[in-house]
N, C-alpha and C positions, 0 to 999 in steps of 0.2 A: 410856836405856831399859833396863829389866830384862827379860831373856829367861828363858824357862823352860828347864829341862834338856832337855825333850823337843824343843823347838825348836832348841836348840843341837846336839843329837845329829843331828837331821834335817839341819841345815845342814852339819855336818861330813861326814855320810855322802854328801850330794850332792857336796861338794867332792872327797871321795875317789873317788867314781865318775867324775866328770869328769876328774880328774887321771889316773886309771888308764887310761881310754880314750884320752886325749890323749897319754899317755906312749908308747904303741906297744909296751909290753913284753909285752902279752898274746900268748900263743902258741896258745891254743885259741880258735877263732872262736866256739864255743858260749859260752864265758865272756863274750866281748865282747857277744854278742847278749843274754845274760841281764842284764848291767849296763845295756846300752842300753835294754832293755825296761823296766827299773825307772825309768830317767829319762823314757822316753816316757810311761809310765803316770802318773807324778807330774805331768809337764807337762800332759797332757790333763786330769787331774783339776783341777789348778789353773786351767787355761784355762776349764773349764766351771763352776767354782765348786762342784764336787761332792765335794771331798775332805772326808771326815768329820772329819779332824783340824783343819781350818780352823775348825770350829764351836767348838773348845775354847779358842781364843785371842781376844784383843781385836783390834781393827782394826789396830793397829800391828804386832802379832806376825804377823797374817795377811799383812800387806804384806811383812814381813821374810821369811816363808816363800816367798811368791811370787817375791821378788827372788832368793832362794837358788836356786830352781829355774831361773830365767832365767839367772843367773850361771853355773850349772853347764853349761847348754846353750851359753852364749856361749863358755865355755872350750873345749868340744869343737869347736864350729864354727870358732873361730879357729885351732885346731890343724889341722883338716881343710883349711881353705882356704889356710893360709899355711905349710904344711910340705910 
């Protein structure tokens, strides 16, 4: 499947956010909160089907976007529960 640059950027940004939170290298709690809020906002929009960017993609790309959001959260949760 061919993905759009916008979708690839979104996927990579979610991976970076989750890896950064899970790494524990953050020293400022406000930074962690901002990144967590970005992930929370994205997850809630995807869960409600209200994300405007989802309307730009075909069904396969929309599914990939949803999976990227869920994967990012899974990485954070695995780190929280197993470290």
